[in-house]
TORTI-293559 format. One line per field, with one value per residue (C-alpha): x, y, z; residue in one letter; residue number from 1. Coordinates in pm, 1 decimal, always signed. Layout:
px <- [X | ...]
py <- [Y | ...]
pz <- [Z | ...]
res <- [A | ...]
n <- [NUM | ...]
END
This chain:
px <- [+3896.2 | +3929.0 | +3919.9 | +4208.0 | +4402.5 | +4375.2 | +4476.6 | +4759.0 | +4890.8 | +4877.7 | +5027.5 | +5316.4 | +5375.2 | +5440.9 | +5701.3 | +5866.6 | +5920.0 | +6255.6 | +6243.3 | +6509.4 | +6752.4 | +6663.1 | +6443.6 | +6525.1 | +6279.4 | +6243.6 | +6068.3 | +5788.7 | +5618.8 | +5373.1 | +5489.3 | +5437.5 | +5622.0 | +5960.3 | +5891.9 | +5586.6 | +5537.5 | +5188.7 | +5310.4 | +5427.5 | +5084.2 | +4913.9 | +5148.5 | +5074.8 | +4704.6 | +4713.6 | +4932.4 | +4644.2 | +4363.6 | +4525.9 | +4569.3 | +4206.3 | +4083.3 | +4228.3 | +4025.2 | +3728.6 | +3413.9 | +3447.6 | +3121.2 | +3209.1 | +2880.1 | +2925.3 | +2611.5 | +2698.7 | +3076.3 | +2972.3 | +2719.4 | +2954.0 | +3263.1 | +3039.7 | +2933.0 | +3262.4 | +3409.9 | +3163.0 | +3281.1 | +3640.8 | +3590.6 | +3477.4 | +3778.5 | +4120.8 | +4247.5 | +4028.4 | +4257.7 | +4369.6 | +4240.2 | +4026.5 | +3869.7 | +3584.2 | +3488.6 | +3202.1 | +3265.4 | +2976.2 | +2945.9 | +2640.3 | +2890.9 | +2848.2 | +3200.1 | +3375.7 | +3758.8 | +4013.6 | +4364.4 | +4641.8 | +4629.2 | +4284.1 | +4126.2 | +3800.4 | +3588.6 | +3216.1 | +3055.5 | +2707.7 | +2563.6 | +2679.0 | +2478.7 | +2163.6 | +2165.9 | +2156.7 | +1833.5 | +1941.6 | +2214.2 | +2346.8 | +2401.7 | +2602.5 | +2770.2 | +2855.5 | +3027.7 | +3240.8 | +3297.8 | +3465.4 | +3686.9 | +3793.9 | +3894.2 | +4124.6 | +4323.5 | +4340.2 | +4483.1 | +4719.6 | +4592.5 | +4685.1 | +5002.9 | +5122.6 | +5069.4 | +5266.9 | +5527.5 | +5586.7 | +5667.7 | +5982.8 | +6116.1 | +5832.5 | +5897.4 | +5586.3 | +5516.8 | +5537.2 | +5312.5 | +5041.9 | +5049.2 | +5015.6 | +4731.3 | +4562.8 | +4615.4 | +4445.6 | +4170.4 | +4064.4 | +4043.2 | +3762.8 | +3554.3 | +3558.2 | +3645.5 | +3671.5 | +3918.7 | +4107.3 | +4164.8 | +4295.4 | +4541.1 | +4663.5 | +4711.4 | +4908.2 | +5155.1 | +5412.1 | +5180.0 | +4942.7 | +5224.7 | +5197.0 | +4822.5 | +4793.8 | +5020.6 | +4745.4 | +4440.3 | +4313.4 | +4338.6 | +4069.5 | +4222.0 | +4204.1 | +3851.8 | +3761.0 | +3927.5 | +3781.1 | +3445.7 | +3510.1 | +3640.5 | +3388.3 | +3116.9 | +3255.1 | +3283.7 | +2918.1 | +2792.3 | +2998.5 | +2861.1 | +2513.5 | +2442.2 | +2263.9 | +2548.7 | +2347.0 | +2347.4 | +2674.7 | +2550.2 | +2214.8 | +2398.7 | +2629.9 | +2371.9 | +2107.9 | +2393.4 | +2486.8 | +2126.7 | +2093.0 | +2389.2 | +2354.2 | +2324.7 | +2600.1 | +2887.8 | +3203.0 | +2997.4 | +2987.5 | +2996.5 | +3374.6 | +3285.6 | +3171.3 | +3495.3 | +3716.1 | +3508.4 | +3396.1 | +3057.0 | +2997.9 | +2722.0 | +2979.4 | +3118.4 | +2751.8 | +2659.1 | +2996.0 | +2846.6 | +2547.8 | +2720.9 | +2925.0 | +2645.7 | +2479.4 | +2761.4 | +2716.1 | +2346.6 | +2239.2 | +1885.1 | +1780.5 | +2018.1 | +2072.5 | +1867.3 | +1887.8 | +1669.4 | +2005.8 | +2087.6 | +1737.0 | +1771.6 | +2108.6 | +2027.7 | +1739.6 | +1964.4 | +2208.9 | +1952.2 | +1840.4 | +2214.6 | +2299.0 | +1986.2 | +2013.7 | +1668.5 | +1542.6 | +1181.9 | +1128.8 | +1340.2 | +1037.9 | +746.7 | +908.8 | +921.1 | +573.5 | +453.5 | +637.9 | +460.4 | +125.8 | +143.2 | +339.6 | +637.7 | +914.3 | +1091.3 | +1076.6 | +812.6 | +1033.5 | +1314.8 | +1063.9 | +918.5 | +1299.1 | +1395.1 | +1078.7 | +1182.7 | +1540.8 | +1405.0 | +1147.2 | +1440.5 | +1658.2 | +1399.3 | +1335.1 | +1007.8 | +1100.4 | +732.5 | +657.7 | +989.1 | +991.6 | +600.6 | +732.7 | +1038.6 | +813.4 | +573.0 | +888.3 | +1030.8 | +693.2 | +726.4 | +1109.8 | +1182.6 | +1567.3 | +1658.3 | +1973.8 | +1936.1 | +1604.0 | +1712.5 | +2012.1 | +1766.9 | +1547.1 | +1831.4 | +1980.5 | +1596.1 | +1576.8 | +1893.0 | +1789.1 | +1465.2 | +1654.8 | +1525.1 | +1902.6 | +1772.6 | +1551.7 | +1836.6 | +2088.9 | +1810.6 | +1776.8 | +2158.6 | +2193.4 | +1922.7 | +2103.3 | +2400.7 | +2314.9 | +2160.4 | +2482.7 | +2803.4 | +3097.9 | +2916.9 | +3094.2 | +2832.4 | +2638.4 | +2945.0 | +3009.5 | +2647.0 | +2648.6 | +2991.7 | +2815.8 | +2497.7 | +2707.1 | +2898.8 | +2612.5 | +2447.3 | +2779.6 | +2914.6 | +3271.7 | +3422.3 | +3201.1 | +3212.5 | +3597.8 | +3573.5 | +3350.0 | +3554.0 | +3863.0 | +3761.3 | +3650.1 | +3966.9 | +4163.2 | +3949.1 | +3833.2 | +3987.5 | +4064.6 | +3923.7 | +3923.1 | +3563.4 | +3677.2 | +3982.7 | +3812.5 | +3521.9 | +3774.4 | +3982.7 | +3669.8 | +3601.9 | +3949.8 | +3943.4 | +3607.0 | +3749.2 | +4064.0 | +4321.3 | +4503.5 | +4757.0 | +4568.3 | +4322.2 | +4590.0 | +4731.3 | +4411.5 | +4332.2 | +4689.9 | +4570.3 | +4266.7 | +4450.5 | +4738.9 | +4446.1 | +4279.6 | +4619.1 | +4705.7 | +5043.1 | +5196.7 | +4858.1 | +4919.7 | +5273.4 | +5144.0 | +4896.9 | +5204.2 | +5388.9 | +5107.9 | +5056.5 | +5444.4 | +5407.1 | +5142.9 | +5266.1 | +5223.9 | +5469.4 | +5787.4 | +5621.3 | +5391.6 | +5664.4 | +5837.0 | +5532.6 | +5482.0 | +5826.5 | +5822.4 | +5529.5 | +5657.5 | +5975.6 | +5782.0 | +5560.4 | +5857.9 | +6019.9 | +5721.0 | +5737.8 | +6108.4 | +6018.7 | +5805.8 | +6056.1]
py <- [-10055.8 | -9690.2 | -9676.1 | -9928.5 | -9731.5 | -9453.0 | -9614.5 | -9791.6 | -9471.6 | -9273.6 | -9566.1 | -9592.1 | -9205.7 | -9250.9 | -9499.5 | -9326.6 | -9015.0 | -8948.0 | -9088.2 | -8886.8 | -9105.2 | -8915.7 | -8606.5 | -8458.2 | -8194.2 | -8020.4 | -8210.8 | -7945.0 | -8204.9 | -8358.5 | -8705.4 | -8634.8 | -8312.0 | -8513.4 | -8566.7 | -8363.2 | -8011.5 | -7796.6 | -7608.9 | -7965.1 | -8089.1 | -7818.9 | -7871.5 | -8210.0 | -8168.2 | -7913.4 | -8156.3 | -8440.5 | -8195.3 | -8141.6 | -8504.9 | -8555.6 | -8279.7 | -8473.0 | -8808.5 | -8738.3 | -8568.1 | -8259.9 | -8094.4 | -7717.8 | -7560.5 | -7223.9 | -7249.4 | -7583.3 | -7493.4 | -7210.7 | -7416.7 | -7677.1 | -7441.6 | -7240.9 | -7536.1 | -7677.8 | -7309.0 | -7324.9 | -7657.4 | -7590.5 | -7260.0 | -7505.5 | -7729.9 | -7752.4 | -7591.2 | -7286.4 | -7086.7 | -7351.9 | -7312.9 | -7596.5 | -7653.8 | -7872.9 | -8018.8 | -8218.7 | -8503.6 | -8604.0 | -8978.2 | -9172.6 | -9368.3 | -9291.2 | -9177.2 | -8875.7 | -8850.9 | -8628.9 | -8546.1 | -8368.4 | -7995.3 | -7945.5 | -8092.5 | -8278.2 | -8462.0 | -8539.6 | -8753.4 | -8627.0 | -8969.9 | -8920.7 | -8577.4 | -8719.7 | -8989.2 | -8744.1 | -8647.2 | -8295.2 | -8090.1 | -8214.1 | -8557.5 | -8398.6 | -8196.0 | -8516.3 | -8660.1 | -8333.8 | -8301.0 | -8649.1 | -8591.2 | -8264.3 | -8457.3 | -8675.8 | -8360.3 | -8162.5 | -8477.8 | -8542.3 | -8870.0 | -8940.4 | -8719.0 | -8956.6 | -9239.6 | -9101.1 | -8971.1 | -9381.0 | -9454.3 | -9186.7 | -9220.9 | -9080.2 | -8747.8 | -8495.5 | -8543.1 | -8947.7 | -8924.4 | -8679.7 | -8955.8 | -9255.9 | -9067.0 | -9000.5 | -9351.8 | -9512.1 | -9242.7 | -9238.2 | -9619.8 | -9577.4 | -9435.4 | -9739.7 | -10040.2 | -10336.4 | -10172.9 | -9958.0 | -10260.9 | -10484.9 | -10211.7 | -10113.0 | -10496.4 | -10531.4 | -10267.8 | -10185.3 | -9936.3 | -10223.8 | -10283.6 | -9923.1 | -9889.1 | -9963.7 | -9689.2 | -9444.7 | -9636.8 | -9485.2 | -9743.3 | -9823.6 | -9558.1 | -9295.0 | -9353.5 | -9362.5 | -9027.5 | -8881.9 | -8960.4 | -8828.5 | -8508.7 | -8488.3 | -8512.4 | -8229.8 | -7992.7 | -8055.9 | -7965.3 | -7636.2 | -7574.0 | -7608.4 | -7923.5 | -8225.7 | -8456.3 | -8753.8 | -8721.7 | -8905.1 | -9233.8 | -9194.9 | -9150.0 | -9443.1 | -9683.2 | -9598.8 | -9656.4 | -9974.0 | -10084.8 | -9988.8 | -10180.9 | -10495.1 | -10720.3 | -10579.8 | -10766.9 | -10710.9 | -10452.6 | -10211.7 | -9835.6 | -9709.6 | -9493.2 | -9758.9 | -9981.0 | -9716.4 | -9619.7 | -9974.5 | -9926.4 | -10180.5 | -10151.3 | -10091.0 | -9802.9 | -9657.9 | -9694.3 | -9520.4 | -9213.8 | -9194.9 | -9195.7 | -8913.5 | -8727.9 | -8734.8 | -8541.4 | -8251.0 | -8191.4 | -7923.4 | -7773.3 | -7623.4 | -7807.9 | -7604.4 | -7725.0 | -7455.6 | -7420.8 | -7371.9 | -7742.6 | -7835.5 | -7609.5 | -7717.0 | -8094.1 | -8030.7 | -7856.9 | -8141.1 | -8399.8 | -8203.5 | -8133.2 | -8518.1 | -8615.3 | -8805.2 | -8714.8 | -8390.1 | -8434.2 | -8764.3 | -8552.2 | -8285.1 | -8537.1 | -8679.1 | -8320.7 | -8266.7 | -8580.7 | -8507.9 | -8183.6 | -8332.2 | -8596.3 | -8360.8 | -8604.8 | -8342.2 | -8168.1 | -7836.2 | -7706.2 | -7434.3 | -7678.6 | -7909.4 | -7608.2 | -7492.4 | -7843.0 | -7877.7 | -7536.5 | -7637.5 | -7959.8 | -7782.0 | -7540.1 | -7832.8 | -7996.1 | -7667.1 | -7577.1 | -7223.2 | -7055.4 | -7284.1 | -7280.2 | -6881.3 | -6918.8 | -7144.0 | -6922.2 | -6602.2 | -6787.3 | -6867.4 | -6522.2 | -6351.3 | -6508.1 | -6476.5 | -6177.3 | -6152.6 | -6490.1 | -6516.5 | -6881.3 | -6771.6 | -6488.5 | -6670.6 | -6973.1 | -6676.2 | -6513.3 | -6832.1 | -6932.0 | -6599.2 | -6648.9 | -6984.1 | -6847.4 | -6574.4 | -6298.5 | -6165.1 | -5797.3 | -5955.7 | -6162.0 | -5855.6 | -5677.5 | -5974.1 | -6019.1 | -5619.1 | -5625.8 | -5944.6 | -5787.9 | -5485.9 | -5708.9 | -5918.6 | -5757.7 | -5982.4 | -6288.8 | -6533.0 | -6766.6 | -6449.4 | -6297.2 | -6620.3 | -6587.1 | -6222.3 | -6269.0 | -6535.4 | -6316.6 | -6037.9 | -6256.1 | -6399.0 | -6041.0 | -5932.8 | -5708.5 | -5890.0 | -5543.0 | -5542.4 | -5879.1 | -5874.5 | -5579.3 | -5750.8 | -6097.6 | -5913.8 | -5711.7 | -6052.1 | -6224.9 | -5945.1 | -6032.6 | -6383.4 | -6740.9 | -6802.4 | -7141.4 | -7318.0 | -7192.2 | -6810.9 | -6860.8 | -6990.4 | -6737.2 | -6426.6 | -6615.1 | -6582.3 | -6247.7 | -6128.5 | -6312.0 | -6129.2 | -5800.9 | -5842.4 | -5879.1 | -6194.3 | -6234.1 | -6194.3 | -6445.2 | -6696.8 | -6605.7 | -6700.5 | -7015.1 | -7141.2 | -7123.5 | -7293.6 | -7592.7 | -7578.8 | -7605.2 | -7909.1 | -8101.8 | -8015.3 | -7844.0 | -7896.2 | -7740.7 | -7468.8 | -7403.1 | -7402.7 | -7108.7 | -6921.1 | -6949.2 | -6786.9 | -6535.8 | -6426.4 | -6369.7 | -6118.4 | -5961.9 | -5596.4 | -5481.6 | -5582.1 | -5620.9 | -5891.3 | -6057.6 | -6110.8 | -6218.5 | -6494.6 | -6590.9 | -6660.5 | -6871.9 | -7062.3 | -7137.2 | -7280.6 | -7502.5 | -7643.6 | -7712.1 | -7932.8 | -8095.7 | -8170.4 | -8290.6 | -8541.0 | -8726.6]
pz <- [+8392.6 | +8367.2 | +8752.1 | +8784.8 | +8537.1 | +8736.7 | +9056.7 | +8935.4 | +8766.1 | +9108.9 | +9285.2 | +9015.6 | +9018.7 | +9422.4 | +9367.9 | +9076.7 | +9304.0 | +9484.7 | +9846.1 | +10081.4 | +10293.6 | +10600.3 | +10720.4 | +10997.4 | +11147.1 | +11497.4 | +11762.7 | +11888.1 | +12108.5 | +11884.6 | +11782.4 | +11424.6 | +11439.9 | +11416.8 | +11048.8 | +10925.4 | +11033.5 | +10999.4 | +10693.9 | +10535.2 | +10624.2 | +10428.8 | +10112.7 | +10141.5 | +10140.1 | +9860.1 | +9656.4 | +9720.9 | +9614.5 | +9270.2 | +9266.4 | +9364.7 | +9112.2 | +8820.6 | +8891.3 | +9095.7 | +8992.8 | +9226.7 | +9259.1 | +9215.7 | +9286.8 | +9455.5 | +9707.2 | +9785.7 | +9866.4 | +10036.4 | +10257.0 | +10353.6 | +10428.7 | +10628.3 | +10804.4 | +10854.8 | +10966.0 | +11247.2 | +11390.4 | +11339.6 | +11546.8 | +11829.5 | +11775.2 | +11944.3 | +11632.0 | +11623.3 | +11378.8 | +11127.4 | +10770.6 | +10663.6 | +10321.1 | +10258.7 | +9943.1 | +9794.4 | +9552.7 | +9295.3 | +9388.9 | +9545.9 | +9753.1 | +10144.1 | +10221.7 | +10394.4 | +10411.5 | +10589.8 | +10441.4 | +10624.7 | +10594.0 | +10665.6 | +10362.6 | +10408.6 | +10120.4 | +10153.8 | +9886.2 | +9750.5 | +9871.5 | +10229.7 | +10246.4 | +10100.8 | +10318.2 | +10653.8 | +10791.3 | +10970.9 | +10958.0 | +11327.3 | +11138.6 | +10869.5 | +11135.6 | +11295.9 | +11020.3 | +10959.7 | +11358.5 | +11344.9 | +11029.0 | +11206.9 | +11478.7 | +11272.2 | +11137.8 | +11447.9 | +11633.9 | +11359.9 | +11309.9 | +10952.0 | +11001.6 | +11242.4 | +11025.5 | +10736.3 | +10986.3 | +11066.2 | +10705.0 | +10803.9 | +10419.1 | +10229.3 | +10056.2 | +10054.3 | +9689.6 | +9716.3 | +10023.4 | +9850.8 | +9529.9 | +9783.1 | +9982.5 | +9657.1 | +9543.8 | +9845.6 | +9935.5 | +9563.8 | +9575.5 | +9836.7 | +9566.1 | +9346.4 | +9608.6 | +9387.6 | +9133.5 | +9358.6 | +9618.7 | +9335.3 | +9207.0 | +9544.6 | +9632.0 | +9305.2 | +9411.3 | +9671.0 | +9800.0 | +9964.4 | +10211.3 | +10306.3 | +10319.7 | +10663.6 | +10791.0 | +10698.4 | +10808.8 | +11136.3 | +11439.5 | +11679.7 | +11923.6 | +11663.1 | +11577.5 | +11951.3 | +11996.9 | +11681.3 | +11830.6 | +12154.8 | +12048.3 | +11753.2 | +12001.1 | +12208.1 | +11881.3 | +11777.9 | +12145.8 | +12159.2 | +11789.2 | +11908.0 | +11721.3 | +11871.1 | +12031.6 | +11952.2 | +11609.7 | +11561.8 | +11755.3 | +11535.8 | +11195.0 | +11254.0 | +11378.1 | +11102.5 | +10845.3 | +11000.6 | +10990.5 | +10631.1 | +10537.8 | +10757.4 | +10511.2 | +10216.5 | +10385.2 | +10174.4 | +9992.6 | +10307.0 | +10191.6 | +10231.9 | +10535.9 | +10740.7 | +10596.2 | +10728.0 | +11021.9 | +11171.9 | +11371.1 | +11650.8 | +11929.5 | +12185.9 | +11977.5 | +11943.4 | +12308.0 | +12389.8 | +12172.3 | +12329.4 | +12683.8 | +12596.9 | +12419.3 | +12752.1 | +12906.1 | +12694.5 | +12603.1 | +12410.8 | +12488.4 | +12151.5 | +11862.6 | +11559.7 | +11224.8 | +10990.1 | +10694.3 | +10470.4 | +10515.4 | +10409.1 | +10081.0 | +10018.2 | +10034.3 | +9796.9 | +9566.4 | +9552.7 | +9490.7 | +9175.7 | +9056.1 | +9087.9 | +8928.7 | +8587.6 | +8524.1 | +8634.2 | +8493.6 | +8735.2 | +9006.2 | +8975.1 | +8978.4 | +9294.8 | +9487.2 | +9359.0 | +9515.1 | +9838.8 | +9850.3 | +9762.7 | +10067.6 | +10309.4 | +10326.9 | +10374.3 | +10666.8 | +10554.6 | +10326.9 | +10173.3 | +10079.0 | +9908.1 | +9693.5 | +9632.5 | +9513.9 | +9295.7 | +9110.1 | +9064.9 | +8901.2 | +8693.7 | +8568.5 | +8476.5 | +8310.2 | +8090.4 | +8244.3 | +8296.7 | +8363.7 | +8614.0 | +8781.1 | +8797.9 | +8958.4 | +9233.9 | +9288.3 | +9301.3 | +9576.0 | +9787.7 | +9744.0 | +9818.4 | +10205.1 | +10219.1 | +9950.2 | +10042.6 | +10074.7 | +9870.5 | +9768.9 | +9589.0 | +9438.4 | +9280.4 | +9166.7 | +8998.7 | +8830.9 | +8703.1 | +8562.8 | +8402.8 | +8231.1 | +8107.3 | +7987.4 | +7764.5 | +8010.5 | +8059.2 | +8147.5 | +8447.5 | +8552.7 | +8574.0 | +8756.5 | +9011.3 | +9046.1 | +9125.2 | +9347.8 | +9553.8 | +9532.2 | +9718.1 | +10003.5 | +10006.3 | +9891.6 | +9816.7 | +9842.7 | +9686.7 | +9537.6 | +9394.4 | +9282.2 | +9062.4 | +8922.0 | +8879.6 | +8665.5 | +8455.5 | +8395.4 | +8284.6 | +8053.4 | +7884.0 | +7882.9 | +7679.8 | +7920.7 | +7981.7 | +8119.0 | +8385.2 | +8445.7 | +8477.7 | +8707.2 | +8944.0 | +8949.0 | +8979.8 | +9277.2 | +9444.1 | +9362.5 | +9591.5 | +9916.5 | +9850.5 | +9843.0 | +9477.6 | +9336.5 | +9007.8 | +8908.7 | +8980.8 | +8807.6 | +8490.0 | +8488.2 | +8539.0 | +8236.5 | +8024.5 | +8119.5 | +8020.9 | +7708.9 | +7593.4 | +7726.8 | +7496.4 | +7805.0 | +7648.5 | +7869.1 | +8132.1 | +8037.2 | +7991.1 | +8340.1 | +8516.1 | +8301.1 | +8398.6 | +8747.0 | +8677.2 | +8513.2 | +8791.1 | +9064.5 | +8874.2 | +8865.7 | +8527.3 | +8551.0 | +8188.8 | +8059.4 | +8299.3 | +8161.1 | +7818.2 | +7916.3 | +8064.1 | +7762.1 | +7563.3 | +7829.1 | +7814.0 | +7453.2 | +7470.9 | +7825.6 | +7816.2 | +8089.3 | +8269.0 | +8577.3 | +8412.2 | +8215.0 | +8573.0 | +8740.5 | +8459.7 | +8444.1 | +8820.4 | +8827.0 | +8505.8 | +8690.0 | +8987.9 | +8762.5 | +8580.6 | +8897.9 | +9010.2 | +8688.8 | +8742.5 | +9077.3 | +8969.8 | +8709.6]
res <- [X | X | X | X | X | X | X | X | X | X | X | X | X | X | X | X | X | X | X | X | X | X | X | X | X | X | X | X | X | X | X | X | X | X | X | X | X | X | X | X | X | X | X | X | X | X | X | X | X | X | X | X | X | X | X | X | X | X | X | X | X | X | X | X | X | X | X | X | X | X | X | X | X | X | X | X | X | X | X | X | X | X | X | X | X | X | X | X | X | X | X | X | X | X | X | X | X | X | X | X | X | X | X | X | X | X | X | X | X | X | X | X | X | X | X | X | X | X | X | X | X | X | X | X | X | X | X | X | X | X | X | X | X | X | X | X | X | X | X | X | X | X | X | X | X | X | X | X | X | X | X | X | X | X | X | X | X | X | X | X | X | X | X | X | X | X | X | X | X | X | X | X | X | X | X | X | X | X | X | X | X | X | X | X | X | X | X | X | X | X | X | X | X | X | X | X | X | X | X | X | X | X | X | X | X | X | X | X | X | X | X | X | X | X | X | X | X | X | X | X | X | X | X | X | X | X | X | X | X | X | X | X | X | X | X | X | X | X | X | X | X | X | X | X | X | X | X | X | X | X | X | X | X | X | X | X | X | X | X | X | X | X | X | X | X | X | X | X | X | X | X | X | X | X | X | X | X | X | X | X | X | X | X | X | X | X | X | X | X | X | X | X | X | X | X | X | X | X | X | X | X | X | X | X | X | X | X | X | X | X | X | X | X | X | X | X | X | X | X | X | X | X | X | X | X | X | X | X | X | X | X | X | X | X | X | X | X | X | X | X | X | X | X | X | X | X | X | X | X | X | X | X | X | X | X | X | X | X | X | X | X | X | X | X | X | X | X | X | X | X | X | X | X | X | X | X | X | X | X | X | X | X | X | X | X | X | X | X | X | X | X | X | X | X | X | X | X | X | X | X | X | X | X | X | X | X | X | X | X | X | X | X | X | X | X | X | X | X | X | X | X | X | X | X | X | X | X | X | X | X | X | X | X | X | X | X | X | X | X | X | X | X | X | X | X | X | X | X | X | X | X | X | X | X | X | X | X | X | X | X | X | X | X | X | X | X | X | X | X | X | X | X | X | X | X]
n <- [1 | 2 | 3 | 4 | 5 | 6 | 7 | 8 | 9 | 10 | 11 | 12 | 13 | 14 | 15 | 16 | 17 | 18 | 19 | 20 | 21 | 22 | 23 | 24 | 25 | 26 | 27 | 28 | 29 | 30 | 31 | 32 | 33 | 34 | 35 | 36 | 37 | 38 | 39 | 40 | 41 | 42 | 43 | 44 | 45 | 46 | 47 | 48 | 49 | 50 | 51 | 52 | 53 | 54 | 55 | 56 | 57 | 58 | 59 | 60 | 61 | 62 | 63 | 64 | 65 | 66 | 67 | 68 | 69 | 70 | 71 | 72 | 73 | 74 | 75 | 76 | 77 | 78 | 79 | 80 | 81 | 82 | 83 | 84 | 85 | 86 | 87 | 88 | 89 | 90 | 91 | 92 | 93 | 94 | 95 | 96 | 97 | 98 | 99 | 100 | 101 | 102 | 103 | 104 | 105 | 106 | 107 | 108 | 109 | 110 | 111 | 112 | 113 | 114 | 115 | 116 | 117 | 118 | 119 | 120 | 121 | 122 | 123 | 124 | 125 | 126 | 127 | 128 | 129 | 130 | 131 | 132 | 133 | 134 | 135 | 136 | 137 | 138 | 139 | 140 | 141 | 142 | 143 | 144 | 145 | 146 | 147 | 148 | 149 | 150 | 151 | 152 | 153 | 154 | 155 | 156 | 157 | 158 | 159 | 160 | 161 | 162 | 163 | 164 | 165 | 166 | 167 | 168 | 169 | 170 | 171 | 172 | 173 | 174 | 175 | 176 | 177 | 178 | 179 | 180 | 181 | 182 | 183 | 184 | 185 | 186 | 187 | 188 | 189 | 190 | 191 | 192 | 193 | 194 | 195 | 196 | 197 | 198 | 199 | 200 | 201 | 202 | 203 | 204 | 205 | 206 | 207 | 208 | 209 | 210 | 211 | 212 | 213 | 214 | 215 | 216 | 217 | 218 | 219 | 220 | 221 | 222 | 223 | 224 | 225 | 226 | 227 | 228 | 229 | 230 | 231 | 232 | 233 | 234 | 235 | 236 | 237 | 238 | 239 | 240 | 241 | 242 | 243 | 244 | 245 | 246 | 247 | 248 | 249 | 250 | 251 | 252 | 253 | 254 | 255 | 256 | 257 | 258 | 259 | 260 | 261 | 262 | 263 | 264 | 265 | 266 | 267 | 268 | 269 | 270 | 271 | 272 | 273 | 274 | 275 | 276 | 277 | 278 | 279 | 280 | 281 | 282 | 283 | 284 | 285 | 286 | 287 | 288 | 289 | 290 | 291 | 292 | 293 | 294 | 295 | 296 | 297 | 298 | 299 | 300 | 301 | 302 | 303 | 304 | 305 | 306 | 307 | 308 | 309 | 310 | 311 | 312 | 313 | 314 | 315 | 316 | 317 | 318 | 319 | 320 | 321 | 322 | 323 | 324 | 325 | 326 | 327 | 328 | 329 | 330 | 331 | 332 | 333 | 334 | 335 | 336 | 337 | 338 | 339 | 340 | 341 | 342 | 343 | 344 | 345 | 346 | 347 | 348 | 349 | 350 | 351 | 352 | 353 | 354 | 355 | 356 | 357 | 358 | 359 | 360 | 361 | 362 | 363 | 364 | 365 | 366 | 367 | 368 | 369 | 370 | 371 | 372 | 373 | 374 | 375 | 376 | 377 | 378 | 379 | 380 | 381 | 382 | 383 | 384 | 385 | 386 | 387 | 388 | 389 | 390 | 391 | 392 | 393 | 394 | 395 | 396 | 397 | 398 | 399 | 400 | 401 | 402 | 403 | 404 | 405 | 406 | 407 | 408 | 409 | 410 | 411 | 412 | 413 | 414 | 415 | 416 | 417 | 418 | 419 | 420 | 421 | 422 | 423 | 424 | 425 | 426 | 427 | 428 | 429 | 430 | 431 | 432 | 433 | 434 | 435 | 436 | 437 | 438 | 439 | 440 | 441 | 442 | 443 | 444 | 445 | 446 | 447 | 448 | 449 | 450 | 451 | 452 | 453 | 454 | 455 | 456 | 457 | 458 | 459 | 460 | 461 | 462 | 463 | 464 | 465 | 466 | 467 | 468 | 469 | 470 | 471 | 472 | 473 | 474 | 475]
END
């Protein structure tokens, strides 16, 4: 029922928004450009992300985000839009699904990542979704509607794409609304899918991954879900797999052979990390990793031991978790994933000074590395050093891409360091990125009352005006 209310609310929002009688934009050669420009695609994608953060369980783990976006960036650099900014995000959902949104936003469910057996398989899915965006498949579909304003399109996209996370409730909700009549306009056609396969396989090969991985993964999914009928995973419903399509993908892969496909340890470490983070029973997950290690049932021993240590930490067995991490560090003393896991475990075990020492060592090896910056900032806050944490996080904020986790942490640091107005400003940005615009306005109102300078007041007032305009546009 809750999922149904979410979808119905989003659809209602879509149809409550104003729709312009006409949109006249210059034709720059692309079929979608007559209605939606690249800049508008990005705006649409950002609006969708704020809707998605309100209703989906976005998994904001710094290391997993870093891995997914580094993999995605490598693939994008070998695509037709090598200079375009893409954002890859992880959804905490056991569903097997991935989806692309105009503007370069690609979501992947945890269930899909855990189903992959190699980095090439995960890269195959991302390459396919990247191709949908570089070829403007969804943008062209939105352009077909012609009367959709960007806020309307964002809410409609959210309603339909979020419905894939809860097919029964979502499908019923959309069918009961006028949005159901438009759903076909943002579904990919068979031609779109064939083009995404062809271009995606090229991206895979140029990036050094196994081009056969796309056909392998699609075939394995199809075999595993052969008897599920209408309960197929969302990915297979949106990307129907046929024997002909798999054969065609294999034929295309044969034209782009890769002598030694990439298969990084980073992938196996992050898949093990994800397995632990989404587990509802850390002790059982620890036993599972221990049994796999004993039986030799793993692709990479290091990843199995890493997953075991993380599961022990989540289960509260800090001494054994640290023992396992120290064994890994003896073989690979400078691997940042092990160092961060050790610092996190030391913090949980109450060994704050040791955690700060581990973070400081890692920071010398990996300066300005986003996941480590977040971990170091968190450790400094837990150690009662908010001034130092604030300086560290503000320095990164000037050079890195801001995200909700960073804004939330720097807001905490500013608050504890008695920078009250600044704290409210950053908390406002956190709320805004999570789609809570009214809460963001409330934080800026508080920030304005405690602003210390004319420049700060003017900055806050400008941001307030922007947020209020967005609220007004939705009415």
